[in-house]
C-alpha positions in Angstrom: -11.7 -18.6 -5.3 -15.5 -19.9 -4.5 -18.5 -19.6 -7.1 -20.3 -16.3 -7.6 -23.1 -17.7 -6.6 -21.6 -19.5 -3.4 -24.0 -19.5 -0.3 -22.5 -18.4 2.9 -25.3 -18.9 6.2 -26.2 -20.0 9.1 -27.5 -23.6 11.1 -29.8 -24.0 14.0 -32.3 -26.6 14.8 -35.8 -25.8 15.9 -34.7 -27.5 19.8 -32.0 -25.5 19.9 -33.6 -22.2 20.0 -37.2 -21.9 20.0 -38.5 -22.2 23.1 -41.8 -23.7 24.0 -45.0 -22.1 24.5 -48.3 -23.7 27.1 -50.9 -22.5 24.0 -49.4 -23.5 21.5 -50.2 -27.5 21.1 -46.9 -28.4 20.5 -46.5 -31.6 21.6 -43.3 -33.6 23.8 -40.5 -34.8 21.7 -38.1 -37.3 23.3 -35.5 -34.4 24.1 -38.1 -32.7 26.2 -38.6 -36.4 28.2 -34.5 -37.0 27.9 -33.9 -33.2 29.6 -36.9 -33.2 32.2 -35.2 -36.5 32.9 -32.1 -34.5 34.6 -29.7 -36.2 31.8 -28.6 -32.8 30.8 -25.6 -30.4 32.2 -26.8 -29.4 35.7 -31.1 -30.1 34.4 -30.7 -27.8 31.6 -33.9 -28.1 29.7 -34.7 -26.3 26.5 -38.4 -24.5 27.5 -37.2 -21.2 26.7 -34.2 -21.7 24.8 -33.6 -18.4 23.2 -37.1 -18.0 23.3 -37.1 -17.8 19.2 -40.6 -18.8 18.7 -41.4 -15.2 19.9 -38.0 -13.7 18.9 -37.7 -14.3 15.2 -38.6 -10.9 13.2 -35.5 -9.4 16.0 -33.6 -12.5 15.3 -33.9 -12.3 11.6 -33.5 -9.0 11.6 -30.0 -9.3 13.2 -28.9 -11.6 10.4 -30.0 -9.3 7.7 -28.0 -6.5 9.7 -24.8 -8.7 9.6 -25.3 -9.6 5.6 -26.3 -13.2 6.0 -28.2 -14.3 3.5 -28.9 -18.4 4.3 -30.4 -19.9 7.5 -30.5 -23.9 7.8 -33.0 -24.3 10.6 -35.0 -26.7 10.8 -39.3 -27.9 12.1 -39.9 -29.8 15.0 -42.1 -32.8 14.4 -43.9 -32.3 17.7 -44.9 -28.7 17.3 -45.8 -29.4 13.8 -47.8 -32.5 14.3 -47.9 -33.1 18.1 -48.7 -37.1 18.0 -46.4 -37.6 15.3 -48.9 -38.7 13.1 -52.5 -37.6 12.0 -53.9 -34.1 13.0 -51.6 -31.1 12.2 -51.6 -28.6 14.6 -52.6 -25.4 12.7 -50.9 -22.7 15.3 -47.6 -24.8 13.8 -48.5 -23.9 10.4 -48.9 -20.0 11.4 -46.0 -19.7 13.2 -43.8 -21.5 10.0 -45.3 -19.6 7.5 -44.8 -16.1 9.7 -41.1 -17.4 10.4 -40.3 -18.0 6.7 -42.7 -14.7 5.3 -40.3 -12.8 7.5 -37.0 -14.4 6.6 -38.0 -13.2 3.2 -38.8 -9.7 4.1 -35.5 -10.0 5.7 -33.6 -11.2 2.2 -32.8 -14.4 4.2 -33.2 -17.9 1.8 -34.7 -20.5 4.1 -33.2 -24.0 4.0 -35.2 -26.0 5.6 -34.3 -29.4 7.6 -37.0 -31.9 8.5 -35.3 -34.0 11.3 -32.4 -32.6 13.5 -33.2 -35.3 16.3 -36.6 -34.5 17.6 -38.5 -37.4 17.1 -42.2 -37.2 18.7 -42.6 -39.0 22.5 -45.9 -40.5 21.0 -43.8 -41.8 18.3 -40.9 -43.2 20.3 -43.7 -44.7 22.4 -44.4 -47.0 19.8 -41.1 -47.7 19.3 -39.3 -44.9 17.5 -37.3 -45.5 14.9 -36.3 -49.0 15.3 -40.5 -49.8 14.7 -40.6 -50.5 10.7 -43.6 -48.3 10.9 -41.7 -44.6 11.6 -41.0 -45.1 8.0 -44.1 -44.0 7.1 -44.5 -41.6 10.2 -41.3 -39.6 8.6 -42.9 -39.7 5.2 -46.5 -38.3 6.7 -44.5 -35.7 7.9 -42.6 -34.6 5.0 -46.3 -34.2 2.9 -47.3 -32.2 5.3 -44.1 -30.1 5.3 -44.8 -30.0 1.6 -48.2 -29.0 1.7 -48.2 -26.5 3.9 -44.1 -24.8 3.1 -43.2 -25.4 0.0 -44.1 -22.5 -2.1 -41.5 -20.4 0.3 -38.9 -23.1 0.7 -36.9 -24.4 -2.6 -34.2 -26.3 -0.2 -35.1 -29.1 1.7 -33.1 -31.6 3.6 -34.2 -34.9 5.2 -32.0 -36.2 8.2 -29.3 -34.0 10.1 -26.5 -36.4 11.2 -28.0 -40.1 11.2 -25.0 -41.3 12.5 -25.1 -38.9 16.2 -29.0 -39.9 16.7 -28.7 -43.7 16.2 -25.7 -44.6 17.5 -25.4 -41.8 20.6 -29.3 -41.6 21.4 -30.2 -45.9 20.6 -26.8 -47.5 21.3 -24.7 -45.1 23.4 -27.6 -43.7 25.7 -25.7 -40.4 25.4 -28.4 -38.6 23.5 -32.3 -38.8 23.6 -34.2 -41.5 23.7 -31.4 -42.7 25.6 -31.7 -46.1 25.3 -28.5 -48.7 25.0 -30.1 -51.5 22.2 -28.1 -54.0 20.7 -26.2 -54.3 17.4 -28.9 -55.3 15.4 -31.7 -53.4 17.0 -29.2 -50.1 15.8 -28.6 -51.8 12.7 -32.3 -52.2 11.7 -32.7 -48.7 13.0 -30.3 -47.3 11.0 -32.4 -49.1 7.8 -36.0 -47.6 8.9 -34.0 -44.2 9.0 -32.7 -44.7 5.3 -35.5 -46.0 3.8 -37.4 -42.7 5.9 -34.9 -40.8 3.8 -36.0 -42.2 0.8 -40.1 -42.2 1.0 -39.6 -38.9 2.2 -37.5 -37.3 -0.8 -40.6 -39.1 -2.7 -43.6 -37.5 -0.7 -41.6 -34.2 -0.5 -41.5 -34.1 -4.3 -44.6 -35.6 -5.2 -46.8 -33.0 -3.1 -44.2 -29.9 -3.5 -46.1 -26.9 -4.7 -43.4 -25.2 -6.6 -39.6 -26.6 -8.2 -37.7 -27.7 -5.3 -34.1 -29.0 -4.5 -33.6 -32.0 -1.8 -30.5 -32.8 0.1 -29.2 -34.9 3.0 -26.5 -33.8 5.7 -24.4 -36.5 7.1 -21.2 -36.6 9.7 -18.6 -38.1 10.9 -14.9 -36.8 12.3 -12.4 -36.6 8.8 -9.2 -39.1 8.7 -6.9 -36.5 7.8 -3.4 -37.7 6.0 -0.5 -37.5 8.5 1.6 -36.5 5.6 1.0 -36.1 2.1 2.7 -39.0 0.8 0.2 -40.8 -1.5 0.1 -44.0 0.6 -0.2 -41.9 3.9 -3.5 -40.1 1.5 -4.8 -43.2 0.5 -4.6 -44.9 4.1 -6.5 -41.7 5.2 -9.2 -42.3 2.6 -9.3 -46.1 3.2 -10.4 -45.6 6.6 -12.4 -42.5 6.1 -14.8 -44.5 4.1 -14.3 -48.1 5.9 -15.4 -49.8 9.1 -12.5 -49.2 11.8 -14.0 -48.6 14.9 -15.5 -50.7 17.6 -18.9 -52.3 17.1 -20.5 -50.8 19.9 -19.3 -47.4 18.0 -20.3 -48.5 15.3 -22.1 -45.7 13.1 -19.3 -43.2 14.1 -19.1 -43.5 10.0 -19.3 -42.2 6.7 -20.3 -44.8 3.8 -23.0 -46.8 5.6 -25.2 -43.5 6.1 -23.8 -42.1 2.6 -23.2 -45.1 -0.2 -26.5 -46.4 -0.1 -28.4 -42.5 -0.5 -25.7 -41.5 -3.3 -23.8 -44.4 -4.6 -27.4 -46.9 -4.4 -25.4 -49.7 -2.8 -24.5 -50.7 0.7 -20.4 -50.8 1.3 -19.5 -54.2 0.5 -17.1 -54.3 3.8 -19.8 -53.6 6.3 -22.0 -55.9 4.6 -19.4 -58.3 5.3 -18.2 -57.3 8.8 -21.4 -57.3 10.1 -23.7 -59.8 7.9 -24.6 -61.2 11.9 -26.1 -58.2 12.9 -27.7 -56.9 9.1 -31.2 -57.5 8.4 -32.1 -58.8 5.1 -31.5 -55.8 2.3 -33.7 -56.1 -0.9 -33.0 -54.7 -4.3 -36.0 -52.6 -4.0 -34.8 -51.1 -0.5 -31.4 -50.1 -2.2 -33.8 -49.1 -4.5 -35.7 -46.5 -2.7 -32.8 -45.6 -0.5 -31.0 -43.8 -3.7 -33.7 -41.3 -4.5 -31.9 -38.7 -7.0 -30.9 -35.8 -4.7 -29.6 -32.7 -5.9 -27.0 -31.7 -3.3 -25.2 -33.3 -0.6 -24.7 -31.6 2.6 -22.2 -32.7 5.5 -21.0 -31.4 8.8 -17.5 -30.8 9.7 -15.9 -30.0 13.0 -12.7 -31.6 13.7 -10.9 -35.1 12.6 -7.9 -37.4 13.2 -4.7 -38.3 11.6 -3.8 -40.9 9.5 -1.0 -43.0 7.8 0.5 -46.0 5.4 2.0 -48.5 8.3 5.2 -50.7 6.9 2.5 -53.3 6.1 0.9 -50.8 4.1 -2.1 -51.2 6.4 -4.1 -47.7 8.0 -2.2 -46.5 11.5 -3.7 -43.9 13.7 -1.2 -40.6 14.2 -1.8 -39.5 18.2 -2.4 -35.4 17.8 0.2 -33.2 18.3 1.4 -32.8 22.0 -0.7 -29.7 23.2 -2.8 -29.2 20.0 -5.6 -26.6 20.7 -8.7 -27.7 21.6 -12.3 -25.2 21.7 -14.0 -24.8 25.1 -16.3 -27.8 24.5 -13.0 -30.1 24.1 -12.9 -31.0 20.7 -9.5 -30.6 18.6 -9.0 -27.5 16.4 -8.2 -29.5 13.0 -8.6 -27.2 10.2 -7.2 -29.7 7.0 -10.2 -32.0 8.2 -12.2 -29.3 5.9 -9.4 -29.3 3.1 -9.7 -33.3 3.5 -13.5 -34.4 4.0 -14.4 -32.3 1.1 -11.9 -33.6 -1.2 -12.4 -37.5 -0.3 -16.5 -36.6 -0.4 -16.4 -35.6 -3.5 -13.9 -37.8 -5.1 -16.5 -40.6 -3.8 -20.0 -39.3 -4.3 -19.4 -36.2 -6.9 -22.5 -34.3 -5.9 -22.5 -30.6 -5.5 -21.4 -30.4 -1.4 -22.5 -27.7 1.0 -20.7 -27.7 4.9 -24.3 -27.8 6.6 -22.3 -27.2 10.1 -19.0 -26.3 11.5 -18.4 -24.2 13.9 -17.0 -23.8 17.5 -17.5 -24.0 20.9 -15.5 -20.9 22.6 -15.1 -19.3 26.4 -17.5 -16.3 25.8 -18.2 -13.6 28.3 -19.4 -9.8 28.0 -16.3 -7.6 28.4 -16.1 -4.8 30.7 -16.9 -2.6 27.1 -19.9 -4.5 27.1 -18.8 -6.3 24.0 -18.0 -10.4 23.1 -14.2 -10.1 22.3 -13.6 -13.8 20.8 -10.7 -13.4 18.9 -10.3 -17.2 19.5 -13.7 -18.0 16.6 -12.3 -15.6 14.5 -8.9 -17.2 13.9 -10.9 -20.8 14.0 -12.9 -20.0 11.1 -10.7 -18.3 9.4 -8.2 -21.4 9.6 -10.7 -23.5 8.7 -12.1 -21.2 5.1 -9.0 -21.0 4.2 -8.9 -25.2 3.6 -12.4 -25.5 2.4 -11.1 -22.5 -0.5 -8.3 -24.2 -0.8 -10.6 -27.3 -1.9 -12.6 -25.0 -4.0 -10.0 -23.9 -5.8 -8.7 -27.9 -6.7 -12.1 -28.3 -8.0 -14.2 -29.4 -5.1 -18.2 -28.1 -6.3 -18.6 -26.5 -3.0 -22.0 -24.2 -3.0 -22.4 -22.8 -0.1 -21.1 -23.2 4.0 -23.3 -22.8 6.8 -21.7 -21.7 9.9 -23.0 -23.4 13.6 -24.4 -21.3 14.7 -25.4 -17.7 14.8 -26.9 -17.5 18.5 -25.7 -19.1 21.6 -28.3 -22.1 22.1 -29.3 -25.1 24.3 -26.2 -27.3 23.4 -28.2 -31.1 23.5 -26.5 -32.9 26.9 -24.4 -29.7 27.3 -27.0 -27.7 28.2 -26.2 -24.1 27.9 -22.7 -24.7 29.1 -21.4 -24.5 25.6 -21.4 -21.3 23.4 -21.4 -21.7 19.6 -23.2 -18.6 18.5 -22.0 -15.3 16.4 -24.3 -13.4 19.1 -24.6 -14.0 22.6 -27.4 -14.7 24.6 -28.2 -13.7 28.0 -30.3 -16.4 29.0 -31.4 -14.5 31.8 -32.7 -11.5 29.8 -32.8 -13.0 26.2 -30.5 -10.0 24.9 -28.6 -10.4 22.2 -25.4 -9.1 21.9 -23.4 -9.6 18.0 -19.9 -11.1 19.5 -16.3 -9.7 17.4 -16.8 -12.8 14.6 -20.2 -11.9 14.1 -19.0 -8.6 12.5 -15.8 -10.8 10.8 -18.1 -12.8 9.7 -20.0 -9.6 7.4 -17.0 -9.1 5.5 -16.2 -12.5 4.6 -19.6 -12.7 3.3 -19.2 -9.5 1.7 -16.1 -10.2 -0.1 -17.1 -13.9 -0.6 -14.1 -15.0 0.8 -11.7 -12.9 -0.7 -10.5 -11.6 2.2 -9.7 -14.5 4.0 
């Protein structure tokens, strides 16, 4: 069973839902530039997205109607501080405070993420995360957030999925800002991000107006044991925290981004394997990164199979032929939620929230005017059963945030993929709750006992 105080919620990011307004003083972010260059599906941009900045009252009322008690959302750095540093946009302060007050009115607990990939373009033009000054830029941003919103927010998350925005954005050119830097430069970027995390935690605690709780939300595909044999479990654990990817994809990794944050040291395997690329890391760096945190977030969507080979070393196993895939092409692997939670908790001993999990479906409005998504319901049911199993075996899991509430702008996939519990007609902005929205309401109402 889940804890009596288990938190059920939904997750989203500012850029994917908010939209823009020419009168609000928002600055450009790197995704604005990336999308306007035509690098997203069919030239889609997030200029309107779900128009959440104008429709949040309607959206929070809908959350309340469907019994959703918690919302993990992010703030747009460029909306709040248009140049990334310096002057604060008071219009944005008012907007976000109004959003938070509306959440409170609708009995929704906010979980505020500082960074969900939206670096102000003004800072990217100064080198972005490759500039060592980025650590202090982010600390200043955290200070502003604490000063302006901590009277209304208890839970804060520093970074969402650093694996993605560092590797895909700066090494593989697959996301904003769309660069292909060399390996050493990308290692420098990750160190700046990790030190920025440490400085932000200190700033949040220093300037908070009330007691707050702080976490961090990395991600990664999960190594799933091919069988329950102890040797296969150990092989999967070794791969999950190891460095088996090619160098040009090394950021898709768990321990580099979590060991220094939660354990206070970088993984020795990485320091040895990549020693020619890694800049100097001092004891002061490690102390800065290893700030006291209250919880760990983890975004988990899918996994891959691993077994012990005849020589004792891990072997990667092909997924079964014909394995189900989601509309975005990701494999359906429910056991990843069990093994990911189990492995993460064993290593880091931190209270865990699943900060993202969900499914893109081929959704459309049926002839009866409703949106029927049985595949999503089945997907979520299977994954939640694995989460429940981990909880019953002693993993300290505190909550689950489903990605996502509204269909939205899915980064480079534009509006081609729908992850939401609520269908959005982008031409009219009409919201239509899907069958899965009602199903999730029942899960929340029973605290998962109906699973």
